[in-house]
C-alpha positions as CSV (number, residue, x, y, z in Angstrom):
1,M,62.8,199.4,174.8
2,S,65.7,197.8,173.0
3,K,65.9,198.3,169.2
4,D,66.5,194.6,168.7
5,L,63.2,194.0,170.7
6,T,61.4,196.4,168.6
7,K,62.6,195.2,165.3
8,K,61.8,191.3,166.3
9,A,58.1,192.7,167.4
10,A,57.9,194.4,164.1
11,E,59.0,191.2,162.0
12,M,56.5,189.2,164.3
13,L,53.7,191.5,163.3
14,L,54.4,191.4,159.8
15,K,54.3,187.6,159.9
16,G,50.9,187.7,161.3
17,A,51.6,187.9,165.0
18,T,49.0,190.1,167.1
19,L,49.1,192.5,169.8
20,L,47.8,191.4,173.2
21,S,45.6,193.3,175.5
22,E,46.9,191.9,178.3
23,P,50.1,193.9,179.3
24,C,53.3,192.0,180.3
25,P,53.3,190.4,183.9
26,Y,56.8,191.5,184.5
27,C,57.0,195.3,183.5
28,S,53.3,195.9,182.0
29,G,54.9,196.5,178.9
30,V,53.0,195.5,175.5
31,R,53.2,192.1,174.1
32,V,52.9,190.6,170.8
33,M,51.8,187.0,170.3
34,K,52.8,184.5,167.4
35,E,52.1,180.8,167.5
36,G,51.5,180.8,171.2
37,H,54.6,182.6,172.0
38,A,53.7,186.0,173.7
39,L,57.1,188.5,173.6
40,C,57.0,191.6,175.7
41,I,58.7,194.5,173.7
42,N,59.6,196.4,176.5
43,C,61.5,193.9,178.6
44,G,61.8,190.9,176.1
45,R,60.4,188.3,178.6
46,E,57.7,185.7,177.9
47,P,55.5,184.5,180.9
48,E,56.6,181.3,182.2
49,K,54.6,178.2,181.0
50,K,52.3,176.8,183.5
51,E,50.3,173.7,183.6
52,I,47.1,174.1,183.4
53,Q,45.2,171.2,184.9
54,V,41.9,169.9,183.3
55,E,39.3,168.9,185.8
56,A,37.8,165.5,185.2
57,F,34.3,165.6,183.7
58,Q,31.9,166.0,186.6
59,I,28.3,164.5,186.3
60,T,25.7,167.2,187.5
61,E,22.8,166.7,189.2
62,Q,20.6,167.3,185.9
63,T,22.9,164.5,184.2
64,E,22.1,161.9,186.6
65,I,18.6,162.7,186.5
66,D,18.7,162.1,182.7
67,I,20.7,159.0,183.2
68,T,17.9,157.4,185.8
69,L,14.9,158.5,183.7
70,G,16.6,157.0,180.5
71,K,17.2,153.7,182.6
72,K,13.8,153.3,183.8
73,L,12.5,154.5,180.2
74,S,14.5,151.4,178.8
75,E,13.4,149.0,181.8
76,L,9.5,150.0,180.7
77,S,10.1,149.2,177.3
78,K,11.3,145.9,178.0
79,E,8.6,145.2,180.4
80,L,6.2,146.6,177.6
81,E,7.6,144.2,175.1
82,K,6.9,141.0,177.4
83,E,3.6,142.0,178.8
84,T,0.6,140.5,177.2
85,N,-2.2,141.5,179.6
86,H,-4.0,144.6,177.8
87,E,-4.4,146.6,181.1
88,K,-1.1,146.1,182.5
89,Q,0.4,147.2,178.5
90,Q,-2.0,150.3,179.1
91,Q,-0.4,151.0,182.2
92,I,3.0,150.8,181.3
93,L,2.4,153.1,178.2
94,R,1.2,155.7,180.5
95,S,4.0,155.6,182.6
96,I,6.4,155.7,179.4
97,N,4.5,158.9,178.4
98,L,4.9,160.7,181.6
99,L,8.8,160.0,181.5
100,I,9.1,161.2,178.1
101,E,7.0,164.3,178.9
102,T,9.2,164.8,182.2
103,M,12.4,164.4,179.9
104,E,11.3,166.9,177.5
105,K,10.4,169.2,180.4
106,L,13.8,169.0,181.7
107,K,15.7,169.5,178.3
108,S,13.5,172.7,177.8
109,K,14.7,174.3,180.9
110,Q,18.3,173.8,179.9
């Protein structure tokens, strides 16, 4: 461990850097991190920067069910608005209530 590295690490710590719990991947030495830069006190190396690939948002099965139920609820609402027959209105309302109950049950399981 060189005096220069020790001095640099001490300066970094005084300026708000933190000690990392993960050892240096090259020599297993202690590392200090400041503003996203990790410096090994032992060997002076920083890990290579690697591109982190962010996976595209994937629609889960649960989300697909929520979307389908939401569409169905919207369709039934439009149908109810146009319907003039009282009995058919009641059937549509029962269907809407069942959809809402199902959606609430699914949300409570999440």
